[in-house]
C-alpha positions in Angstrom: -30.7 21.2 2.4 -33.3 23.8 2.1 -37.0 23.8 2.7 -39.7 24.3 0.3 -43.8 24.0 0.1 -46.3 22.0 -1.7 -48.5 24.9 -3.5 -51.1 24.4 -6.1 -50.7 26.8 -9.4 -54.1 25.9 -10.4 -58.0 25.4 -8.5 -57.8 21.9 -6.9 -59.9 19.8 -4.6 -56.5 18.4 -3.0 -56.3 18.9 0.5 -52.8 18.6 1.2 -51.4 21.9 -0.2 -51.2 24.7 2.3 -52.0 27.4 -0.3 -54.0 27.7 -3.3 -55.2 30.9 -4.9 -53.3 34.2 -5.9 -49.8 32.6 -6.8 -48.0 35.9 -6.9 -49.1 36.9 -3.4 -48.5 33.3 -1.9 -45.1 33.4 -3.4 -44.2 36.6 -1.7 -45.7 35.4 1.5 -43.7 32.3 1.4 -40.3 34.3 0.8 -41.2 36.5 3.8 -41.4 33.3 6.0 -37.9 32.2 4.8 -38.9 29.6 2.3 -36.2 28.6 -0.4 -38.2 27.6 -2.9 -42.1 26.1 -3.8 -43.0 22.7 -5.3 -45.9 23.4 -7.8 -48.9 21.3 -8.0 -50.1 21.3 -11.6 -53.2 19.6 -13.2 -52.7 20.5 -16.8 -49.7 22.8 -18.1 -51.9 23.6 -21.2 -52.3 27.4 -21.1 -49.6 28.2 -18.4 -46.7 30.5 -19.2 -43.7 29.0 -18.0 -41.3 32.3 -18.7 -44.3 33.9 -16.5 -43.8 31.5 -13.6 -39.9 31.6 -13.9 -39.8 35.4 -13.6 -42.5 35.3 -11.1 -40.0 32.9 -8.9 -37.0 34.8 -9.4 -38.8 38.3 -8.3 -39.3 36.6 -5.0 -36.0 34.8 -5.1 -37.4 31.2 -4.9 -36.6 28.2 -6.7 -39.0 25.4 -8.2 -37.5 22.1 -7.2 -40.5 20.0 -8.5 -43.7 20.0 -10.4 -46.3 17.4 -9.2 -48.6 16.1 -11.3 -51.5 14.2 -8.7 -54.5 16.8 -9.6 -54.7 15.0 -13.0 -55.9 11.7 -11.3 -57.5 13.5 -8.3 -59.5 15.8 -10.8 -59.6 14.0 -14.1 -58.9 10.7 -13.2 -55.9 10.3 -15.5 -53.8 7.1 -14.7 -51.3 5.2 -16.2 -52.5 1.8 -15.2 -56.2 2.6 -16.3 -57.4 -0.6 -18.3 -58.7 1.8 -20.8 -56.0 2.7 -23.5 -57.2 6.0 -23.9 -57.0 7.1 -20.5 -53.3 5.8 -20.5 -52.5 7.5 -23.2 -53.7 10.6 -22.2 -52.0 10.3 -19.1 -48.6 9.9 -20.7 -49.2 12.9 -22.7 -50.0 14.8 -19.9 -47.0 13.8 -18.3 -45.2 15.2 -21.5 -46.8 18.7 -21.3 -45.3 18.6 -17.3 -42.2 17.6 -18.7 -42.0 20.2 -21.2 -42.9 23.1 -19.0 -40.3 22.1 -16.4 -37.6 22.0 -19.2 -39.0 25.8 -20.1 -38.7 26.7 -16.4 -35.2 25.7 -15.9 -33.3 28.0 -13.9 -29.6 28.2 -12.3 -29.9 24.7 -10.9 -31.4 23.3 -14.0 -35.3 22.5 -14.4 -37.6 21.5 -11.9 -38.1 17.7 -11.6 -41.4 15.8 -12.3 -42.8 13.7 -9.8 -45.1 10.7 -10.3 -47.1 10.1 -7.5 -51.1 9.6 -7.8 -51.1 9.6 -11.3 -50.2 6.1 -11.4 -54.0 5.4 -10.4 -55.2 2.2 -8.9 -56.0 -1.1 -10.3 -59.3 -1.6 -11.8 -61.5 -4.5 -10.9 -60.1 -7.7 -13.0 -56.8 -6.1 -13.9 -53.9 -8.2 -11.8 -50.6 -6.5 -10.5 -48.8 -7.9 -13.0 -50.9 -6.2 -16.1 -51.2 -3.1 -13.6 -47.2 -3.1 -13.2 -46.4 -3.9 -16.9 -48.6 -0.7 -17.9 -46.8 1.3 -15.0 -43.2 0.2 -16.4 -44.1 1.0 -20.0 -45.5 4.2 -19.5 -42.4 5.3 -17.1 -40.1 4.4 -19.8 -41.9 6.3 -22.6 -41.7 9.6 -20.4 -38.3 8.5 -19.2 -37.4 8.7 -23.0 -38.8 12.2 -23.3 -37.5 13.6 -20.2 -34.1 12.6 -21.0 -34.1 14.5 -24.3 -34.6 17.7 -22.5 -32.8 16.9 -19.2 -35.6 16.7 -16.9 -35.5 14.2 -14.0 -38.3 12.0 -13.0 -39.2 11.2 -9.8 -41.5 8.1 -8.0 -43.1 8.3 -5.1 -44.2 5.3 -2.7 -47.7 6.2 -1.6 -49.3 4.4 1.7 -51.6 1.3 1.1 -54.4 3.6 2.1 -54.0 5.9 -0.9 -52.5 3.4 -3.7 -52.9 0.1 -4.5 -48.9 -0.8 -4.9 -45.4 0.8 -4.6 -45.9 1.6 -1.3 -42.5 1.3 0.5 -38.8 2.6 -0.3 -37.9 -1.0 -1.3 -41.0 -1.7 -3.7 -39.7 1.6 -5.3 -36.4 0.6 -5.8 -37.2 -2.4 -7.2 -39.6 -0.3 -10.0 -36.7 2.0 -11.0 -34.5 -1.3 -11.5 -37.1 -2.6 -13.6 -37.7 0.5 -15.7 -33.9 1.2 -16.1 -33.1 4.6 -16.3 -30.5 6.6 -14.7 -32.6 10.3 -14.6 -35.4 8.7 -12.9 -35.5 8.6 -8.8 -37.7 8.4 -6.0 -39.3 11.0 -3.5 -39.9 9.7 -0.1 -42.3 11.5 2.2 -42.5 11.0 6.0 -46.0 10.7 6.0 -46.3 7.7 4.0 -43.1 6.3 5.6 -44.6 6.6 9.0 -47.1 4.1 7.9 -45.2 1.7 5.8 -41.7 1.5 6.8 -40.4 -0.1 9.6 -37.6 2.4 10.3 -38.0 5.9 8.3 -34.2 6.5 8.4 -32.8 2.8 7.6 -35.1 3.1 4.5 -33.3 6.7 4.0 -30.1 5.3 3.9 -31.4 2.1 1.7 -32.6 4.3 -1.1 -28.9 6.5 -1.0 -28.3 8.4 -4.0 -31.6 7.4 -5.6 -33.3 9.8 -3.8 -33.9 12.9 -5.7 -36.7 14.9 -3.5 -38.3 14.6 -0.3 -41.8 15.5 1.5 -42.0 16.3 5.2 -45.3 16.0 7.1 -46.1 14.8 10.2 -47.4 11.6 11.0 -51.0 13.1 11.3 -50.5 14.9 7.8 -50.0 18.4 10.0 -46.7 20.4 9.4 -43.7 19.1 11.2 -43.5 19.1 14.9 -47.5 18.4 15.1 -47.3 14.5 15.3 -44.5 12.3 16.5 -42.5 11.9 13.5 -38.6 11.9 14.5 -37.3 15.1 12.1 -34.0 15.3 13.9 -33.3 11.9 13.3 -34.8 12.3 9.6 -32.3 15.1 8.8 -29.4 13.0 10.1 -30.0 10.2 8.2 -30.3 12.6 5.0 -26.9 14.0 5.9 -25.5 10.6 6.3 -26.4 9.7 2.5 -25.2 13.2 1.4 -28.8 14.5 0.4 -28.4 18.0 -0.1 -32.1 18.7 -2.1 -35.2 20.1 -0.9 -37.3 19.1 2.6 -40.7 20.0 0.7 -43.8 20.3 3.0 -46.6 18.9 1.7 -49.6 18.9 4.7 -53.2 19.7 5.3 -53.6 23.6 5.9 -54.4 23.0 9.6 -55.3 24.8 11.5 -54.7 27.4 8.6 -52.2 27.6 5.6 -50.4 30.6 7.0 -49.9 28.9 10.5 -48.9 25.8 8.9 -46.4 26.9 7.1 -44.7 29.0 10.0 -45.0 26.2 12.2 -42.9 24.1 9.5 -40.2 26.8 9.3 -40.2 26.8 13.0 -39.3 23.1 13.6 -37.1 22.6 10.5 -35.0 25.7 10.2 -32.9 24.8 13.4 -32.4 21.3 12.4 -30.8 22.1 9.2 -28.3 24.4 11.1 
């Protein structure tokens, strides 16, 4: 398993990214700290140069395992479950652009995955659970068809009940995957959300098994690993039991500051991977 950190490639209001700003400088700092990769938060791929991003990552010896799309919801309220068909279409088209960017950024290990979490949006008043889920499944099947043509994997994130209206748990995420019916779509699990929603983080990891494509780490208080009460040694053991060999990607608040939080993640997590 390898360690990465969620950072933003563009200005954002999203609080759970430790670094926002000069991307070249950030990549250099994270490489010096000992990270293996970065997960890029990208609101809109329009205007981003995939070749330049790929070269920048290579200069610092870093991989990009995933691109996250949630900033499109946070900044613009693009949603796959909006009652407005134009908004749903705009959200799908935005994801298509993320997929295109990911394909163009492919490195030796393949292209980054595209994460679909907050962009599923929240149910609007008067919209039933069944209708919202039907819109989501339709959009995911369409995005999966686009990503399948260019070899990009998609990952769905179960999100806790205080931030999302549905798909809160690993079991619900698996049920959604079953309904969509796409082999190159899997789940990303996040220890912060799991601490709220899952009776046992370790058992839920084992439940997801081979459908686990990516993994987020932050502690119970949304600080860096080691700042709360999540048992990360147990988490790593459960991941090893299912044969997970991907990235543990830190997504947490920049507390007490971005540099300190990133260094403390490395200090807490790296010994557990030996």
